[in-house]
C-alpha positions as CSV (number, residue, x, y, z in Angstrom):
1,M,-25.4,-83.5,-8.4
2,R,-24.5,-82.0,-5.0
3,I,-26.8,-80.0,-2.8
4,F,-25.2,-76.9,-1.2
5,N,-26.2,-74.4,1.5
6,A,-25.3,-71.1,0.0
7,I,-25.5,-68.9,3.1
8,E,-23.8,-71.3,5.4
9,N,-21.2,-72.2,2.7
10,C,-21.3,-75.9,3.2
11,L,-22.9,-79.1,1.8
12,Q,-26.6,-79.3,2.9
13,E,-27.3,-82.2,5.2
14,I,-30.2,-84.3,4.0
15,P,-33.1,-84.7,4.7
16,F,-33.9,-81.1,5.8
17,A,-36.8,-78.6,6.0
18,L,-37.3,-75.2,4.5
19,G,-38.9,-72.4,6.6
20,E,-40.9,-73.2,9.7
21,K,-44.3,-73.8,11.1
22,G,-46.7,-71.1,12.4
23,R,-48.6,-68.0,11.4
24,Q,-47.4,-66.3,8.2
25,R,-44.9,-69.2,7.9
26,W,-44.6,-72.3,5.8
27,L,-42.6,-75.5,6.6
28,E,-41.6,-77.4,3.5
29,E,-40.0,-80.8,4.2
30,V,-37.5,-82.0,1.7
31,K,-37.4,-85.7,2.2
32,V,-35.3,-88.5,0.9
33,S,-36.7,-91.4,-1.1
34,N,-36.5,-94.7,0.7
35,R,-37.4,-96.9,-2.3
36,P,-34.7,-99.6,-2.9
37,G,-32.0,-98.2,-5.2
38,Q,-33.3,-94.6,-5.1
39,E,-31.9,-93.4,-1.9
40,P,-28.9,-90.9,-2.3
41,S,-25.7,-91.8,-0.5
42,G,-25.2,-88.2,0.7
43,P,-25.4,-84.5,-0.3
44,E,-22.9,-85.1,-3.1
45,D,-25.1,-87.7,-4.8
46,V,-28.6,-86.3,-5.3
47,G,-31.3,-86.0,-7.9
48,Y,-34.8,-84.9,-7.3
49,V,-38.5,-85.5,-8.2
50,I,-41.0,-82.7,-8.1
51,F,-44.7,-83.4,-7.5
52,G,-47.9,-81.4,-6.7
53,K,-50.1,-79.0,-8.6
54,E,-51.1,-76.0,-6.5
55,R,-48.0,-76.3,-4.3
56,K,-44.9,-78.1,-5.4
57,H,-43.0,-80.6,-3.2
58,C,-39.6,-82.2,-3.6
59,I,-38.2,-85.7,-2.9
60,L,-34.5,-86.3,-3.2
61,T,-33.2,-89.4,-5.0
62,K,-29.9,-90.7,-6.0
63,T,-28.1,-88.8,-8.8
64,N,-30.1,-88.6,-12.1
65,P,-27.7,-88.3,-15.1
66,K,-30.2,-86.2,-16.9
67,Q,-30.1,-83.5,-14.2
68,K,-27.0,-81.4,-14.5
69,G,-25.6,-78.6,-12.3
70,I,-26.2,-78.1,-8.6
71,L,-29.0,-77.9,-6.0
72,L,-28.8,-74.8,-4.0
73,R,-30.5,-73.9,-0.7
74,I,-30.8,-70.1,-0.1
75,N,-32.1,-69.2,3.4
76,T,-32.6,-65.5,4.0
77,R,-32.8,-65.7,7.8
78,G,-29.9,-63.9,9.4
79,A,-30.4,-62.2,12.7
80,Y,-33.5,-60.7,14.3
81,T,-34.0,-57.0,13.6
82,R,-37.6,-55.7,13.9
83,G,-39.0,-55.1,10.4
84,S,-36.0,-56.7,8.6
85,C,-37.1,-59.1,5.9
86,G,-35.3,-61.4,3.5
87,K,-35.6,-61.5,-0.3
88,I,-34.3,-63.6,-3.2
89,A,-34.4,-62.5,-6.8
90,L,-32.8,-64.3,-9.8
91,K,-31.1,-61.6,-11.9
92,G,-29.7,-63.8,-14.6
93,G,-28.8,-67.4,-15.5
94,N,-30.2,-70.9,-16.0
95,A,-31.9,-71.5,-12.7
96,K,-35.2,-72.9,-11.5
97,L,-37.0,-72.6,-8.2
98,L,-38.1,-76.0,-7.0
99,V,-39.7,-75.6,-3.6
100,A,-39.8,-72.9,-0.9
101,G,-40.6,-72.5,2.8
102,R,-41.0,-69.3,4.7
103,W,-39.8,-68.1,8.1
104,A,-41.1,-65.2,10.2
105,A,-40.4,-63.4,13.4
106,G,-43.0,-62.6,16.1
107,H,-46.0,-64.7,17.2
108,A,-48.1,-63.3,14.3
109,G,-45.2,-63.3,11.9
110,S,-45.4,-59.5,11.5
111,L,-41.9,-58.5,12.8
112,G,-40.0,-59.8,9.8
113,N,-40.1,-62.6,7.4
114,G,-38.5,-64.1,4.3
115,P,-38.1,-67.1,2.0
116,D,-36.0,-70.2,2.4
117,E,-35.8,-71.8,-1.1
118,L,-34.3,-74.7,-3.0
119,W,-33.1,-74.0,-6.5
120,H,-31.8,-76.1,-9.3
121,I,-28.9,-74.2,-11.0
122,E,-27.9,-75.5,-14.4
123,G,-25.5,-72.7,-15.5
124,P,-23.7,-69.5,-14.4
125,S,-26.3,-67.5,-12.4
126,V,-26.6,-64.3,-10.4
127,F,-29.0,-63.6,-7.5
128,D,-29.8,-60.5,-5.4
129,V,-30.2,-61.8,-1.9
130,I,-31.2,-59.8,1.2
131,I,-30.4,-61.6,4.4
132,S,-32.5,-60.4,7.4
133,G,-30.8,-58.5,10.1
134,G,-29.6,-55.3,8.4
135,E,-26.3,-54.1,7.1
136,Y,-24.9,-53.0,10.5
137,K,-25.1,-56.6,11.7
138,G,-23.2,-57.9,8.7
139,F,-26.3,-59.1,6.8
140,G,-28.4,-57.1,4.3
141,H,-27.8,-57.1,0.6
142,H,-25.5,-59.6,-1.0
143,Y,-24.8,-60.9,-4.5
144,L,-25.0,-64.6,-4.9
145,I,-23.0,-65.8,-7.9
146,V,-22.7,-69.3,-9.3
147,T,-19.7,-69.9,-11.6
148,R,-19.4,-72.1,-14.7
149,R,-17.9,-74.8,-12.4
150,F,-20.8,-74.4,-10.0
151,E,-18.7,-72.7,-7.3
152,V,-21.0,-70.6,-5.1
153,V,-19.9,-67.1,-3.9
154,V,-22.1,-65.0,-1.6
155,I,-20.5,-61.5,-1.3
156,K,-21.3,-57.9,-0.4
157,E,-21.1,-55.3,-3.1
158,H,-17.9,-53.5,-1.9
159,E,-16.1,-56.9,-1.5
160,L,-17.2,-57.9,-5.1
161,C,-15.8,-54.6,-6.4
162,Q,-12.4,-55.3,-4.9
163,L,-12.4,-59.0,-6.0
164,I,-13.0,-57.9,-9.6
165,T,-10.3,-55.2,-9.7
166,V,-7.6,-57.3,-8.1
167,D,-8.5,-60.2,-10.4
168,E,-8.8,-62.5,-7.4
169,R,-11.6,-64.7,-8.9
170,P,-11.6,-64.6,-12.7
171,D,-14.4,-67.2,-12.7
172,V,-16.6,-64.8,-10.7
173,T,-15.6,-61.8,-12.9
174,D,-16.6,-63.8,-16.0
175,V,-20.2,-64.3,-14.6
176,V,-20.4,-60.6,-13.6
177,R,-19.3,-59.6,-17.1
178,Q,-22.0,-61.9,-18.6
179,Y,-24.8,-60.2,-16.6
180,I,-23.2,-56.8,-16.0
181,D,-26.5,-54.9,-16.7
182,E,-27.9,-56.5,-13.6
183,F,-25.3,-55.0,-11.3
184,S,-24.9,-51.7,-9.6
185,E,-23.0,-48.7,-11.0
186,D,-20.1,-49.4,-8.5
187,V,-19.7,-52.9,-9.8
188,K,-19.8,-51.7,-13.4
189,D,-17.1,-49.1,-12.5
190,S,-15.0,-51.9,-11.0
191,L,-15.2,-54.0,-14.1
192,A,-14.2,-50.9,-16.2
193,T,-11.2,-50.4,-13.8
194,A,-10.2,-54.1,-14.2
195,D,-10.3,-53.7,-18.0
196,K,-8.1,-50.6,-17.7
197,L,-5.6,-52.5,-15.5
198,D,-5.6,-55.3,-18.0
199,S,-4.8,-52.9,-20.8
200,L,-1.7,-51.5,-19.0
201,E,0.8,-53.8,-20.6
202,A,3.7,-51.9,-19.0
203,M,2.2,-52.1,-15.5
204,P,4.8,-54.5,-14.1
205,E,7.5,-52.0,-15.3
206,A,5.7,-49.0,-13.8
207,S,8.1,-46.4,-12.4
208,E,9.8,-47.3,-9.1
209,A,8.9,-44.7,-6.5
210,R,10.2,-43.9,-3.0
211,H,7.2,-44.1,-0.7
212,F,7.2,-42.3,2.7
213,V,6.0,-44.3,5.8
214,S,7.3,-44.2,9.3
215,K,9.6,-47.1,10.2
216,W,7.4,-47.7,13.2
217,D,4.2,-48.1,11.2
218,G,4.9,-51.1,9.0
219,D,5.3,-51.1,5.3
220,I,3.4,-49.1,2.7
221,A,1.3,-52.2,1.7
222,S,0.0,-52.6,5.2
223,W,-1.1,-49.0,5.3
224,I,-2.9,-49.3,2.0
225,R,-4.7,-52.4,3.1
226,N,-5.6,-50.7,6.4
227,F,-7.5,-48.1,4.3
228,E,-9.3,-51.0,2.7
229,I,-7.7,-50.3,-0.7
230,A,-7.2,-53.3,-2.9
231,I,-3.7,-54.0,-4.4
232,P,-3.6,-55.6,-7.8
233,A,-1.9,-59.0,-7.9
234,S,0.9,-57.7,-10.1
235,M,1.7,-55.1,-7.4
236,A,1.6,-57.5,-4.5
237,D,5.3,-58.2,-4.2
238,E,6.5,-54.6,-4.6
239,I,4.4,-51.4,-5.1
240,P,5.9,-49.2,-7.8
241,G,4.7,-45.7,-8.6
242,V,1.0,-45.1,-8.5
243,S,-1.5,-42.6,-10.0
244,G,-4.2,-42.9,-7.3
245,I,-7.1,-45.2,-6.6
246,E,-10.2,-46.1,-8.7
247,S,-13.1,-48.3,-7.6
248,G,-11.2,-48.9,-4.3
249,T,-8.1,-50.3,-6.1
250,L,-4.6,-48.9,-6.4
251,I,-3.8,-47.8,-10.0
252,P,-0.2,-47.8,-11.3
253,G,1.5,-44.5,-12.3
254,D,4.5,-42.4,-11.6
255,K,3.8,-40.9,-8.2
256,S,5.1,-41.7,-4.7
257,L,2.9,-42.2,-1.7
258,V,3.1,-40.8,1.8
259,A,1.3,-42.5,4.8
260,L,1.0,-40.2,7.7
261,R,-0.6,-40.0,11.1
262,I,-1.6,-36.5,12.2
263,G,-2.7,-35.4,15.7
264,P,-1.9,-36.5,19.2
265,G,-4.8,-38.9,19.8
266,G,-6.3,-39.2,23.3
267,G,-9.4,-37.9,24.9
268,R,-11.5,-34.7,24.5
269,R,-8.8,-32.5,26.0
270,Y,-6.6,-33.1,22.9
271,G,-6.9,-31.8,19.4
272,Y,-5.0,-30.7,16.3
273,E,-5.1,-28.2,13.4
274,I,-3.6,-28.6,10.0
275,I,-1.8,-25.4,9.0
276,Q,-0.3,-26.2,5.6
277,Q,-0.6,-29.1,3.1
278,E,1.3,-28.5,-0.1
279,G,2.4,-30.8,-2.9
280,T,0.2,-33.7,-1.9
281,K,-3.2,-35.1,-2.9
282,V,-5.1,-37.1,-0.3
283,I,-6.6,-40.3,-1.7
284,A,-7.7,-41.9,1.6
285,R,-8.4,-40.6,5.1
286,K,-9.4,-42.2,8.4
287,E,-10.4,-40.2,11.5
288,H,-9.4,-41.4,14.9
289,D,-11.7,-40.1,17.7
290,R,-11.5,-36.6,16.3
291,T,-8.1,-36.1,17.9
292,A,-6.0,-37.7,15.2
293,E,-6.3,-38.9,11.6
294,S,-4.4,-41.0,9.2
295,I,-4.0,-40.0,5.6
296,L,-2.7,-41.7,2.4
297,A,-1.7,-39.2,-0.3
298,T,0.1,-39.1,-3.6
299,I,3.1,-36.8,-3.8
300,Q,2.6,-34.1,-6.5
301,S,5.8,-32.1,-5.9
302,E,9.3,-32.7,-4.6
303,N,8.9,-29.9,-2.1
304,W,5.8,-31.4,-0.5
305,K,4.9,-30.8,3.2
306,V,2.2,-31.2,5.8
307,A,2.3,-28.9,8.9
308,W,0.1,-29.1,11.9
309,I,-0.2,-28.0,15.5
310,E,-1.2,-30.4,18.4
311,Y,-3.1,-29.1,21.4
312,K,-4.1,-30.0,24.9
313,D,-6.8,-28.0,26.7
314,G,-6.5,-25.5,23.8
315,D,-2.7,-24.9,24.4
316,P,-0.1,-25.9,21.8
317,T,1.8,-29.0,22.8
318,A,3.8,-29.5,19.6
319,H,4.4,-28.0,16.2
320,C,4.8,-30.7,13.6
321,L,6.1,-30.8,10.0
322,A,6.3,-33.8,7.6
323,D,8.3,-33.5,4.5
324,A,10.7,-35.6,2.4
325,G,13.3,-35.3,5.1
326,G,11.2,-36.9,7.9
327,I,8.6,-36.0,10.5
328,H,9.8,-33.1,12.7
329,R,8.4,-31.9,16.0
330,R,9.2,-29.0,18.2
331,W,7.9,-29.0,21.8
332,P,7.0,-25.7,23.6
333,G,10.2,-23.9,24.5
334,G,12.4,-26.5,22.8
335,E,15.6,-25.3,21.1
336,F,16.0,-28.4,18.9
337,L,13.8,-30.4,16.6
338,D,12.9,-34.0,17.3
339,S,13.0,-35.7,13.9
340,E,11.8,-39.1,12.9
341,E,13.0,-40.7,9.8
342,W,11.0,-42.3,7.0
343,D,11.5,-46.1,6.6
344,G,14.6,-46.5,4.3
345,V,15.2,-42.8,3.9
346,E,18.0,-40.9,5.6
347,V,16.6,-38.1,7.8
348,A,17.2,-34.5,6.8
349,V,16.6,-32.0,9.6
350,P,15.6,-28.4,8.6
351,S,16.9,-25.4,10.5
352,L,14.8,-23.9,13.2
353,E,14.3,-20.9,11.0
354,E,13.0,-23.0,8.1
355,F,10.8,-25.0,10.4
356,E,9.2,-22.0,12.1
357,R,8.5,-20.4,8.7
358,N,5.7,-22.9,8.3
359,F,3.9,-21.7,11.4
360,F,4.9,-18.1,12.0
361,K,4.9,-15.8,9.0
């Protein structure tokens, strides 16, 4: 067997110790046998012997053919955040806790603590793991999944949802499906969405659609990923028509997309106001410093449009209109429109009268 450090995502150097010494702590040394013929050659060649009654201890030996699977170290110590603790819970699978240590923060160990454990995994398994430090520091709750081939994946819930829906790791999805009752509603929804995608036999032949994105802003796929929306593998090369998003994943359909930045950006002196928004359905939105926003929307009508006014110090600096013909702006006192074309679409400039009709009725 091999011995693997799940959180650090690498082979575990041997010998090693779990936890630490001190109040409210426990240091558990995992030593290597030095008897002739029993010493493992490295972390990819290990077996183990457990001994002790009230508290178990572990000695590593060379590989034992009777012991199958993988040895897995799970350490819940991430970063110090007062009161943040670690936790490990087996939710499903053929796994056995061998030995454990405990770490803690603060002289008395009262500022945070958690387990540091060594497990023997003999089949596909799922753990809930909380790594100390909190979500905002990149730690917090993770799923730990061991596949049938004993690959180890430690992943946050939203990342797992996207991995499932884009079919990035079928081996991970298989384990999720096996223990689906142990997962959150969002993960269950992602699996349902993946099944829906699998059932769309005509998906590669979904309707071709003309998407609208400024030629200065990159392609539509870049915009979609910037909104942290997953793109199914079958749509990776070219995005056809879409119907919207489900479980954070793009779903095929017959609608075009428009990716649009609204507002001037800048400091507190600047602002904007959306006047009209017709024939579109926003599926994702990002706000930028309250002076601008980016939207991704499906187009519901050929005569779609979005109109807004940009301000500085409360005074209008530009009237703006986005439609199928481009992005059009008129500056104060201007007699002409400044029109920007969509990528791959010939610009069509409306008359001043048509333009002003969106702002002055």
